[in-house]
DSSP file (Angstrom, degrees, kcal/mol; ACC not computed):
  #  RESIDUE AA STRUCTURE BP1 BP2  ACC     N-H-->O    O-->H-N    N-H-->O    O-->H-N    TCO  KAPPA ALPHA  PHI   PSI    X-CA   Y-CA   Z-CA
    1    1 A M              0   0    0      0, 0.0     2,-0.3     0, 0.0     0, 0.0   0.000 360.0 360.0 360.0 140.6  -13.3   30.0    4.8
    2    2 A E        -     0   0    0     11,-0.0     2,-0.5     2,-0.0    13,-0.1  -0.710 360.0-142.1 -92.5 140.3  -11.8   26.5    4.6
    3    3 A N  E     -A   14   0A   0     11,-0.5    11,-2.1    -2,-0.3     2,-0.4  -0.868  21.7-170.8 -95.5 133.0   -8.1   25.8    5.1
    4    4 A T  E     -A   13   0A   0     -2,-0.5     2,-0.5     9,-0.2     9,-0.2  -0.992  11.2-171.1-129.3 131.0   -6.7   23.2    2.8
    5    5 A T  E     -A   12   0A   0      7,-2.0     7,-2.2    -2,-0.4     2,-0.6  -0.984  15.5-146.0-117.3 128.1   -3.3   21.5    2.9
    6    6 A V  E     -A   11   0A   0     -2,-0.5     5,-0.2     5,-0.2     2,-0.2  -0.853  21.3-178.3 -98.3 122.3   -2.2   19.3    0.0
    7    7 A C        -     0   0    0      3,-2.3     0, 0.0    -2,-0.6     0, 0.0  -0.421  43.9 -88.0-104.8-176.7   -0.1   16.4    1.0
    8    8 A T  S    S+     0   0    0      1,-0.2     3,-0.1    -2,-0.2    -1,-0.0   0.940 118.6   3.0 -60.5 -50.5    1.5   13.7   -1.2
    9    9 A Q  S    S+     0   0    0      1,-0.1    17,-0.9    20,-0.1     2,-0.4   0.555 126.6  50.7-116.7 -11.1   -1.4   11.3   -1.2
   10   10 A F  E     - B   0  25A   0     15,-0.2    -3,-2.3    19,-0.1     2,-0.6  -0.957  61.5-141.0-133.3 147.5   -4.2   13.0    0.7
   11   11 A R  E     -AB   6  24A   0     13,-2.1    13,-1.6    -2,-0.4     2,-0.6  -0.941  22.9-154.9-102.7 121.7   -5.9   16.3    0.7
   12   12 A I  E     -AB   5  23A   0     -7,-2.2    -7,-2.0    -2,-0.6     2,-0.4  -0.854  13.5-172.8 -99.8 125.1   -6.6   17.4    4.3
   13   13 A E  E     -AB   4  22A   0      9,-1.6     9,-1.4    -2,-0.6     2,-0.8  -0.960  21.2-144.5-123.2 136.8   -9.5   19.8    4.7
   14   14 A Q  E     -AB   3  21A   0    -11,-2.1   -11,-0.5    -2,-0.4     7,-0.2  -0.876  29.6-156.1 -95.6 114.6  -10.7   21.6    7.7
   15   15 A G    >   -     0   0    0      5,-0.9     3,-1.4    -2,-0.8   -12,-0.1  -0.040  36.2 -83.7 -81.9-173.7  -14.5   21.7    7.5
   16   16 A R  T 3  S+     0   0    0      1,-0.3     3,-0.1     3,-0.1    -1,-0.1   0.558 118.5  76.1 -70.8  -6.7  -16.9   24.1    9.0
   17   17 A F  T >  S-     0   0    0      3,-0.2     2,-0.8     1,-0.2     3,-0.5   0.275  92.3-143.8 -89.5  12.4  -16.9   22.1   12.2
   18   18 A G  T <  S+     0   0    0     -3,-1.4    -1,-0.2     1,-0.2    -3,-0.1  -0.509  80.2  32.7  74.5-104.1  -13.5   23.5   13.2
   19   19 A A  T 3  S+     0   0    0     -2,-0.8     2,-1.2    -3,-0.1    -1,-0.2   0.589  91.7 102.5 -70.8 -11.1  -11.2   21.0   14.9
   20   20 A G    <   -     0   0    0     -3,-0.5    -5,-0.9    -5,-0.1     2,-0.4  -0.617  54.1-172.6 -79.7  98.2  -12.6   18.0   13.0
   21   21 A W  E     -B   14   0A   0     -2,-1.2     2,-0.4    -7,-0.2    -7,-0.2  -0.731   1.0-168.4 -90.1 137.4  -10.0   17.2   10.3
   22   22 A A  E     -B   13   0A   0     -9,-1.4    -9,-1.6    -2,-0.4     2,-0.5  -0.987  11.8-144.7-127.7 137.8  -10.9   14.6    7.7
   23   23 A A  E     +B   12   0A   0     -2,-0.4   -11,-0.2   -11,-0.2   -13,-0.0  -0.873  21.6 173.2-101.0 128.5   -8.6   13.0    5.2
   24   24 A R  E     -B   11   0A   0    -13,-1.6   -13,-2.1    -2,-0.5     2,-0.1  -1.000  35.0-112.0-133.4 136.5   -9.9   12.1    1.8
   25   25 A P  E     -B   10   0A   0      0, 0.0   -15,-0.2     0, 0.0     2,-0.1  -0.393  28.2-131.5 -66.0 136.8   -7.8   10.8   -1.0
   26   26 A S     >  -     0   0    0    -17,-0.9     4,-2.6    -2,-0.1     5,-0.2  -0.368  31.0-102.0 -74.8 167.8   -7.3   13.2   -3.9
   27   27 A A  H  > S+     0   0    0      1,-0.2     4,-2.0     2,-0.2     5,-0.1   0.925 124.5  43.7 -59.9 -45.6   -7.9   11.7   -7.4
   28   28 A S  H  > S+     0   0    0      1,-0.2     4,-2.3     2,-0.2    -1,-0.2   0.880 113.0  52.5 -69.1 -36.5   -4.2   11.4   -8.1
   29   29 A G  H  > S+     0   0    0      2,-0.2     4,-2.3     1,-0.2    -2,-0.2   0.885 108.9  50.4 -64.3 -38.6   -3.5   10.0   -4.6
   30   30 A L  H  X S+     0   0    0     -4,-2.6     4,-2.5     2,-0.2    -2,-0.2   0.909 110.2  49.3 -66.3 -42.2   -6.2    7.4   -5.2
   31   31 A L  H  X S+     0   0    0     -4,-2.0     4,-2.4     2,-0.2    -2,-0.2   0.898 111.0  50.1 -63.9 -39.8   -4.7    6.4   -8.5
   32   32 A L  H  X S+     0   0    0     -4,-2.3     4,-2.5     2,-0.2    -2,-0.2   0.911 110.6  49.9 -63.0 -41.8   -1.3    6.1   -6.9
   33   33 A R  H  X S+     0   0    0     -4,-2.3     4,-2.6     2,-0.2    -2,-0.2   0.919 111.1  48.4 -63.2 -44.4   -2.7    4.0   -4.1
   34   34 A I  H  X S+     0   0    0     -4,-2.5     4,-2.3     2,-0.2    -2,-0.2   0.914 111.8  49.9 -62.9 -42.9   -4.4    1.6   -6.6
   35   35 A H  H  X S+     0   0    0     -4,-2.4     4,-2.1     1,-0.2    -1,-0.2   0.919 111.0  49.7 -60.6 -43.5   -1.3    1.3   -8.7
   36   36 A R  H  X S+     0   0    0     -4,-2.5     4,-2.6     1,-0.2    -2,-0.2   0.920 109.8  50.8 -62.1 -44.2    0.7    0.5   -5.5
   37   37 A W  H  X S+     0   0    0     -4,-2.6     4,-2.4     1,-0.2    -1,-0.2   0.894 109.6  50.3 -61.9 -40.4   -1.8   -2.1   -4.5
   38   38 A R  H  X S+     0   0    0     -4,-2.3     4,-2.4     2,-0.2    -1,-0.2   0.902 110.9  49.5 -63.8 -40.2   -1.6   -3.8   -7.9
   39   39 A E  H  X S+     0   0    0     -4,-2.1     4,-2.6     2,-0.2    -2,-0.2   0.913 110.2  49.9 -64.8 -43.8    2.2   -3.8   -7.7
   40   40 A I  H  X S+     0   0    0     -4,-2.6     4,-2.3     2,-0.2    -2,-0.2   0.928 111.4  49.5 -59.5 -45.5    2.1   -5.4   -4.2
   41   41 A H  H  X S+     0   0    0     -4,-2.4     4,-2.0     1,-0.2    -2,-0.2   0.921 111.8  48.3 -59.7 -45.5   -0.3   -8.0   -5.4
   42   42 A R  H  X S+     0   0    0     -4,-2.4     4,-2.3     1,-0.2    -2,-0.2   0.921 111.7  49.2 -62.2 -45.5    1.9   -8.8   -8.4
   43   43 A Q  H  X S+     0   0    0     -4,-2.6     4,-2.5     1,-0.2    -1,-0.2   0.891 110.6  50.2 -62.9 -40.5    5.1   -9.1   -6.3
   44   44 A R  H  X S+     0   0    0     -4,-2.3     4,-1.8     2,-0.2    -1,-0.2   0.871 110.1  49.9 -68.6 -35.6    3.4  -11.4   -3.8
   45   45 A R  H  X S+     0   0    0     -4,-2.0     4,-1.2     2,-0.2    -2,-0.2   0.906 111.8  49.1 -67.1 -40.7    2.2  -13.7   -6.6
   46   46 A E  H >X S+     0   0    0     -4,-2.3     4,-0.8     1,-0.2     3,-0.5   0.915 109.2  52.0 -63.9 -43.0    5.7  -13.8   -8.1
   47   47 A L  H >< S+     0   0    0     -4,-2.5     3,-0.8     1,-0.2    -1,-0.2   0.889 106.5  54.4 -59.1 -40.2    7.2  -14.5   -4.7
   48   48 A E  H 3< S+     0   0    0     -4,-1.8    -1,-0.2     1,-0.2    -2,-0.2   0.806 108.0  50.3 -63.9 -30.6    4.8  -17.4   -4.3
   49   49 A R  H << S+     0   0    0     -4,-1.2    -1,-0.2    -3,-0.5    -2,-0.2   0.551  83.2 114.6 -87.9  -8.9    5.9  -18.9   -7.7
   50   50 A L    <<  -     0   0    0     -3,-0.8     2,-0.0    -4,-0.8    -3,-0.0  -0.301  69.3-114.8 -64.7 146.2    9.7  -18.8   -7.0
   51   51 A S     >  -     0   0    0      1,-0.1     4,-2.4     4,-0.0     5,-0.2  -0.295  26.6-107.4 -73.2 164.5   11.5  -22.2   -6.7
   52   52 A D  H  > S+     0   0    0      1,-0.2     4,-2.2     2,-0.2     5,-0.1   0.861 121.4  53.8 -61.3 -35.2   13.0  -23.3   -3.5
   53   53 A E  H  > S+     0   0    0      2,-0.2     4,-2.0     1,-0.2    -1,-0.2   0.909 109.0  47.5 -66.0 -42.3   16.5  -22.6   -5.0
   54   54 A M  H  > S+     0   0    0      2,-0.2     4,-1.4     1,-0.2    -2,-0.2   0.907 111.9  50.1 -66.5 -40.4   15.6  -19.1   -5.9
   55   55 A L  H  X>S+     0   0    0     -4,-2.4     5,-2.7     1,-0.2     4,-0.5   0.905 109.1  52.0 -63.2 -40.2   14.1  -18.5   -2.4
   56   56 A K  H ><5S+     0   0    0     -4,-2.2     3,-0.9     1,-0.2    -1,-0.2   0.895 105.0  57.0 -62.0 -39.6   17.3  -19.8   -0.8
   57   57 A D  H 3<5S+     0   0    0     -4,-2.0    -1,-0.2     1,-0.3    -2,-0.2   0.845 112.1  40.8 -60.7 -34.9   19.3  -17.4   -3.0
   58   58 A I  H 3<5S-     0   0    0     -4,-1.4    -1,-0.3    -3,-0.2    -2,-0.2   0.413 118.0-112.1 -96.6   2.8   17.5  -14.4   -1.6
   59   59 A G  T <<5S+     0   0    0     -3,-0.9     2,-0.4    -4,-0.5    -3,-0.2   0.809  73.1 127.7  78.3  31.2   17.4  -15.8    2.0
   60   60 A I      < -     0   0    0     -5,-2.7    -1,-0.2    -6,-0.1    -2,-0.2  -0.973  51.3-134.8-122.5 134.2   13.7  -16.5    2.3
   61   61 A S     >  -     0   0    0     -2,-0.4     4,-2.4     1,-0.1     5,-0.2  -0.416  25.8-113.3 -79.3 160.8   12.2  -19.8    3.4
   62   62 A R  H  > S+     0   0    0      1,-0.2     4,-2.6     2,-0.2     5,-0.2   0.891 118.9  53.8 -59.6 -40.3    9.2  -21.3    1.6
   63   63 A V  H  > S+     0   0    0      1,-0.2     4,-2.4     2,-0.2    -1,-0.2   0.921 109.5  46.9 -62.1 -44.9    7.1  -20.8    4.7
   64   64 A D  H  > S+     0   0    0      2,-0.2     4,-2.4     1,-0.2    -1,-0.2   0.898 112.1  51.0 -63.8 -40.5    8.0  -17.1    4.8
   65   65 A A  H  X S+     0   0    0     -4,-2.4     4,-2.3     2,-0.2    -2,-0.2   0.919 112.3  45.8 -63.6 -43.6    7.3  -16.7    1.1
   66   66 A L  H  X S+     0   0    0     -4,-2.6     4,-1.4     2,-0.2    -2,-0.2   0.882 111.3  52.6 -67.5 -37.9    3.9  -18.3    1.5
   67   67 A R  H  < S+     0   0    0     -4,-2.4     4,-0.5    -5,-0.2     3,-0.2   0.922 112.1  45.5 -62.5 -43.7    3.1  -16.2    4.6
   68   68 A E  H >< S+     0   0    0     -4,-2.4     3,-1.2     1,-0.2    -2,-0.2   0.900 110.0  54.5 -65.5 -40.8    3.9  -13.1    2.6
   69   69 A A  H 3< S+     0   0    0     -4,-2.3    -1,-0.2     1,-0.3    -2,-0.2   0.764 103.1  57.5 -65.8 -25.1    1.9  -14.2   -0.4
   70   70 A Q  T 3< S+     0   0    0     -4,-1.4    -1,-0.3    -3,-0.2    -2,-0.2   0.604  81.8 106.2 -82.3 -11.4   -1.2  -14.7    1.8
   71   71 A R  S <  S-     0   0    0     -3,-1.2   -27,-0.0    -4,-0.5     2,-0.0  -0.410  81.1-105.5 -67.0 144.1   -1.2  -11.1    3.0
   72   72 A P    >   -     0   0    0      0, 0.0     3,-1.9     0, 0.0    -1,-0.1  -0.351  26.4-114.7 -69.0 153.2   -3.9   -9.0    1.4
   73   73 A F  T 3  S+     0   0    0      1,-0.3   -33,-0.1    -3,-0.1   -32,-0.1   0.788 114.3  58.6 -60.2 -29.4   -2.9   -6.4   -1.2
   74   74 A W  T 3  S+     0   0    0      1,-0.1     2,-1.7     2,-0.1    -1,-0.3   0.570  78.9  95.2 -80.8  -6.2   -3.9   -3.5    1.0
   75   75 A D    <   -     0   0    0     -3,-1.9    -1,-0.1   -38,-0.1    -4,-0.0  -0.623  64.1-175.6 -83.1  82.6   -1.5   -4.6    3.7
   76   76 A D    >   -     0   0    0     -2,-1.7     3,-1.4     1,-0.1    -2,-0.1  -0.709  26.3-152.7 -89.6 121.5    1.3   -2.3    2.5
   77   77 A P  T 3  S+     0   0    0      0, 0.0    -1,-0.1     0, 0.0    -2,-0.0   0.696  94.0  63.2 -66.2 -17.2    4.7   -2.7    4.4
   78   78 A K  T 3         0   0    0      1,-0.2    -3,-0.0    -3,-0.0    -2,-0.0   0.621 360.0 360.0 -81.9 -12.0    5.5    1.0    3.5
   79   79 A L    <         0   0    0     -3,-1.4    -1,-0.2     0, 0.0    -3,-0.0   0.458 360.0 360.0 -99.7 360.0    2.6    2.3    5.5
């Protein structure tokens, strides 16, 4: 018999090999992850387009904004 634990974004299943746990995204977890990646991409593009005055207002330099905008969408600061 398989033991299954459902987490927020992943379903963890213990297979027939006993101690070998494997994480696989559930369908809803995968959709949430894709939505999150799209949001990260959108935010980074917006940050890249801000004027120097707007960046100064939020306390970010142009160099920092460009560095953040160059990060890949899957590089999620929450993980």
